[in-house]
C-alpha positions in Angstrom: -31.4 -24.3 12.3 -30.2 -28.2 13.2 -28.6 -29.9 11.0 -29.0 -34.1 9.9 -27.4 -36.8 8.1 -29.1 -37.5 4.9 -29.9 -41.1 5.4 -26.6 -43.2 5.8 -24.4 -40.6 4.2 -21.5 -38.5 5.4 -23.4 -35.6 4.2 -25.1 -33.2 6.6 -27.9 -30.9 5.4 -30.4 -28.3 6.7 -33.7 -29.8 8.8 -35.9 -28.0 5.9 -34.6 -28.1 2.2 -35.7 -25.4 0.1 -37.8 -26.1 -3.1 -37.5 -24.6 -6.2 -39.9 -25.6 -8.5 -41.8 -22.2 -8.9 -38.7 -19.9 -10.2 -39.0 -19.2 -13.7 -42.1 -21.0 -14.4 -45.5 -19.3 -16.1 -48.7 -19.8 -15.2 -51.0 -18.1 -17.6 -48.4 -16.3 -18.7 -47.3 -14.8 -15.3 -44.1 -15.4 -13.8 -44.9 -17.4 -10.4 -40.8 -16.5 -9.2 -39.2 -14.1 -11.1 -35.0 -13.7 -11.1 -35.3 -11.4 -8.5 -37.6 -12.4 -6.1 -35.9 -16.0 -6.3 -32.6 -14.6 -5.5 -34.4 -12.8 -2.2 -36.0 -16.1 -1.6 -32.9 -17.8 -1.5 -31.1 -15.0 0.3 -33.7 -15.4 2.8 -33.2 -19.3 3.5 -29.8 -19.2 3.5 -29.7 -16.7 6.0 -31.6 -19.0 8.4 -29.6 -21.2 7.8 -30.8 -23.6 5.1 -28.0 -25.3 3.0 -29.5 -27.7 0.8 -31.7 -26.5 -2.5 -34.0 -28.5 -4.7 -34.5 -28.3 -8.4 -34.7 -30.3 -11.7 -33.7 -29.6 -14.8 -37.6 -29.4 -16.3 -38.3 -26.7 -13.4 -39.4 -22.9 -14.8 -40.5 -21.7 -18.4 -38.6 -22.6 -20.7 -37.0 -25.6 -18.8 -33.7 -25.0 -17.2 -35.0 -21.8 -15.6 -35.1 -22.8 -11.9 -31.4 -24.0 -12.1 -30.4 -20.4 -14.1 -31.9 -18.4 -11.0 -29.3 -20.8 -8.9 -26.5 -21.0 -11.1 -26.4 -16.8 -10.4 -27.4 -16.9 -7.2 -24.1 -19.7 -6.2 -22.2 -17.5 -8.5 -22.3 -15.2 -4.9 -21.4 -17.4 -2.8 -19.2 -20.5 -1.7 -20.2 -23.4 -3.5 -19.2 -25.4 -0.7 -21.8 -23.7 1.9 -24.6 -25.3 -0.2 -26.4 -29.0 -1.1 -28.0 -29.1 -3.9 -30.2 -31.2 -6.0 -31.7 -32.2 -9.3 -33.2 -34.3 -11.3 -33.9 -36.0 -14.7 -36.6 -37.8 -16.7 -39.4 -35.6 -17.9 -39.1 -33.9 -21.6 -36.4 -30.7 -21.3 -37.4 -27.9 -23.8 -34.6 -25.8 -22.8 -32.8 -26.3 -26.3 -36.9 -26.6 -28.4 -39.3 -28.7 -29.2 -38.5 -31.5 -27.4 -36.8 -34.5 -29.6 -37.0 -39.0 -29.6 -34.0 -38.5 -26.6 -35.6 -35.6 -25.0 -36.4 -37.9 -22.1 -36.3 -40.9 -20.0 -33.3 -42.6 -18.2 -31.8 -43.8 -20.9 -27.8 -43.3 -21.3 -27.9 -40.3 -23.7 -30.7 -38.3 -21.9 -29.2 -38.7 -18.7 -25.1 -37.7 -20.3 -27.1 -34.7 -21.7 -28.8 -33.3 -19.0 -26.8 -33.6 -16.3 -24.0 -31.8 -18.8 -26.8 -29.3 -19.1 -27.8 -29.2 -15.7 -23.8 -28.5 -14.2 -23.5 -25.5 -16.6 -26.9 -23.7 -16.2 -25.7 -24.0 -11.9 -22.1 -23.6 -12.8 -21.0 -26.1 -10.9 -18.8 -28.8 -11.4 -20.9 -30.9 -9.4 -24.2 -32.3 -7.8 -24.9 -33.1 -4.2 -27.9 -35.4 -4.8 -29.3 -36.6 -8.4 -32.5 -37.8 -8.3 -34.3 -39.5 -10.9 -37.2 -38.0 -11.3 -39.8 -40.3 -11.9 -39.3 -44.9 -13.2 -38.8 -45.4 -16.8 -40.4 -48.5 -17.7 -39.0 -48.0 -21.3 -35.0 -48.4 -20.0 -33.7 -51.3 -18.6 -33.8 -50.3 -14.9 -29.6 -51.6 -15.4 -28.1 -49.1 -18.3 -29.7 -46.0 -15.4 -28.1 -47.0 -12.8 -24.8 -48.1 -14.3 -24.9 -44.8 -16.5 -25.6 -42.8 -12.5 -22.5 -45.1 -11.2 -20.6 -43.3 -14.3 -21.6 -39.9 -13.1 -20.7 -40.9 -9.4 -17.2 -42.3 -10.7 -16.1 -38.9 -12.5 -17.1 -36.5 -10.1 -20.1 -34.6 -11.2 -22.4 -36.5 -8.7 -22.3 -37.0 -5.1 -25.2 -38.6 -4.0 -28.1 -40.6 -5.9 -31.8 -40.1 -5.2 -34.7 -41.5 -7.0 -38.2 -39.3 -6.9 -42.1 -40.7 -6.7 -41.7 -44.8 -7.5 -43.7 -48.0 -6.0 -41.8 -49.5 -3.2 -41.2 -52.2 -5.5 -39.3 -50.4 -7.8 -37.1 -49.3 -5.4 -37.0 -51.9 -4.1 -35.7 -53.5 -7.8 -33.4 -50.4 -8.7 -31.4 -50.8 -4.9 -31.2 -54.3 -5.9 -29.8 -54.1 -9.4 -27.3 -51.3 -7.6 -26.0 -54.2 -5.1 -26.2 -57.0 -7.4 -23.9 -54.6 -9.9 -21.8 -53.2 -7.1 -23.0 -49.7 -8.6 -23.9 -46.4 -6.5 -27.6 -46.8 -4.7 -29.9 -44.1 -3.4 -29.3 -42.7 -0.6 -32.4 -40.8 -0.4 -35.7 -40.3 -1.6 -38.3 -37.9 -3.0 -42.1 -38.7 -2.1 -45.3 -37.7 -1.7 -45.5 -37.9 1.8 -47.7 -35.9 4.6 -49.9 -37.2 7.4 -53.6 -36.9 5.4 -51.7 -38.5 2.1 -54.9 -40.3 0.7 -53.0 -42.8 0.1 -50.6 -45.4 2.4 -46.9 -45.9 1.8 -46.0 -47.4 4.4 -44.1 -50.3 2.0 -42.5 -47.5 0.5 -41.6 -46.5 4.0 -40.7 -49.8 5.0 -38.1 -50.0 2.6 -36.7 -46.5 3.8 -36.7 -47.7 7.2 -34.9 -51.0 6.3 -32.1 -49.4 4.5 -31.3 -46.3 5.9 -32.7 -44.3 3.1 -33.3 -40.1 3.8 -37.0 -39.0 2.8 -37.4 -35.5 1.8 -40.7 -35.6 0.8 -42.2 -32.8 -1.5 -45.8 -30.9 -0.7 -45.1 -31.4 2.8 -48.1 -29.3 3.3 -50.7 -30.9 0.8 -50.5 -28.3 -1.6 -51.5 -25.7 1.6 -54.3 -28.1 2.3 -52.2 -28.4 6.2 -52.3 -24.6 6.3 -55.9 -25.0 7.8 -56.7 -22.0 5.2 -59.6 -24.6 3.7 -62.8 -25.2 5.2 -64.8 -28.3 5.2 -68.4 -27.6 2.9 -70.0 -30.7 3.3 -69.9 -33.2 5.6 -70.6 -36.1 3.7 -68.3 -34.8 0.5 -64.8 -35.1 1.2 -64.2 -33.3 -1.6 -66.3 -30.5 -1.5 -64.0 -27.1 -0.1 -64.7 -23.3 1.0 -61.0 -22.5 -0.8 -59.9 -18.4 -0.6 -60.1 -17.0 -3.4 -56.6 -17.1 -5.8 -55.4 -20.5 -3.9 -54.9 -23.2 -5.2 -57.8 -25.4 -4.6 -59.6 -22.5 -6.6 -57.5 -23.1 -9.3 -56.1 -26.3 -9.8 -58.0 -29.0 -10.7 -56.0 -31.8 -9.1 -56.2 -30.5 -5.9 -59.1 -32.5 -5.0 -57.8 -35.8 -6.4 -54.3 -35.1 -5.0 -55.2 -33.3 -1.5 -58.9 -33.4 -0.5 -59.2 -37.0 1.7 -61.4 -37.6 4.9 -58.2 -38.7 6.1 -56.8 -35.4 4.9 -60.0 -34.1 7.2 -59.4 -35.5 9.9 -55.5 -35.4 10.0 -56.1 -31.5 9.6 -58.5 -31.1 12.4 -55.8 -33.1 14.6 -53.1 -30.9 13.8 -55.4 -27.5 14.4 -55.3 -29.0 17.5 -52.1 -29.5 18.1 -51.4 -26.4 16.7 -53.7 -24.3 19.0 -52.1 -26.2 22.2 -48.7 -25.1 21.1 -49.1 -21.8 20.1 -48.3 -22.4 16.3 -50.0 -22.9 12.8 -51.0 -25.8 11.5 -48.1 -25.9 8.8 -45.9 -25.6 11.4 -47.0 -28.4 13.1 -47.6 -30.2 9.8 -43.7 -29.8 9.0 -42.4 -30.6 13.0 -44.2 -33.7 12.1 -42.3 -34.9 9.4 -39.5 -34.5 10.8 -40.1 -35.8 14.1 -39.9 -39.4 12.3 -37.4 -41.8 14.6 -37.0 -44.3 12.1 -35.7 -42.2 9.3 -34.2 -39.2 8.2 -37.2 -36.7 7.3 -36.3 -33.2 5.3 -38.9 -31.6 3.8 -38.7 -29.5 1.3 -40.7 -26.5 1.3 -41.8 -24.2 -1.4 -42.3 -20.5 -0.2 -43.7 -18.1 -2.3 -42.6 -15.2 0.3 -39.9 -14.8 2.8 -43.6 -14.3 5.0 -45.0 -17.6 4.4 -40.9 -19.1 5.0 -40.1 -17.5 8.4 -43.5 -19.2 9.7 -41.6 -22.5 8.2 -38.7 -22.1 9.6 -40.0 -21.5 12.4 -41.2 -25.4 12.6 -38.0 -26.5 13.6 -38.1 -24.7 16.7 -41.3 -26.6 17.9 -41.7 -29.6 19.8 -44.3 -31.8 19.3 -44.7 -34.7 22.3 -44.8 -38.0 22.1 -48.3 -38.2 23.0 -49.1 -34.9 20.0 -47.2 -36.5 17.4 -49.4 -40.1 18.0 -52.5 -38.7 17.9 -51.9 -37.1 14.2 -51.1 -40.3 13.0 -53.7 -41.9 14.9 -56.4 -39.2 13.0 -55.2 -41.4 10.1 -57.6 -44.2 10.8 -61.3 -44.8 11.6 -62.8 -46.2 15.1 -62.5 -49.4 13.5 -58.7 -49.4 13.3 -58.7 -49.0 9.3 -57.2 -46.0 7.1 -59.6 -43.1 6.6 -59.9 -43.6 2.1 -60.0 -41.1 -0.1 
């Protein structure tokens, strides 16, 4: 495992980040990743050189469970060896039914949530603190000011932003610069080679401002692992899915991950995988880390150590420029236009 600087910061992180959104999460009454499994996965990630761990205050059932699992695990480790990231924005139910100030990016909620996160993680500071979404109801100046205070107080080292539009990211950066506040050093968008939406403008901001990109769902919810087959050449949303897979269980899968562009990219990813004697998942991850214009650290959310081993093996792959470009070019039709949904 190699390490790279996180954007324009002095912080070194592993080529992959380990995501913990399944920790303690109940789906249909079943916990997806329980405490013992979570600790085993964290052990495996650390043993394989991953030092970057991503969570959020709302991960788990009830909210905060993921952070608690990580905090318990960290208690047996050297805190300084790990880069821990968490988030704030969504309604928090860890204290019961969320109240009127238990969501958003206002000062009261941010202050309350960072203290809760630090307590659950049993740590004095966060390496990275993301705003999980854009808050339409709170002035961005209020949000950036309270985040700057957290940095000044040493409770947070670096700031990040998750899903938002390019203009919102630009506005937040301008607000920080104009007021001499700490600014965002890393973002966490939904980004992968086959994404049906074009995020070029968003990435252009990151390139211009030297902001690191840590994409979530880098394997398109499992679509880019190659386990799905197209059922109808005229309908990109018609899919043959293995029993128990996300496509067979999640109504959002079609909307988020199935598109004409996605199938074209998957074909290219599969071809490159065959050439390298690798898996499609490994090629899809290596394609992301291969961006030269910005630091790209995908967040992998492996369910098992076998999946984690497959993901980590992506860091040993070497895609040629031609192979990387071939996957990028698969996003375009013969006339040079991006394939649509």
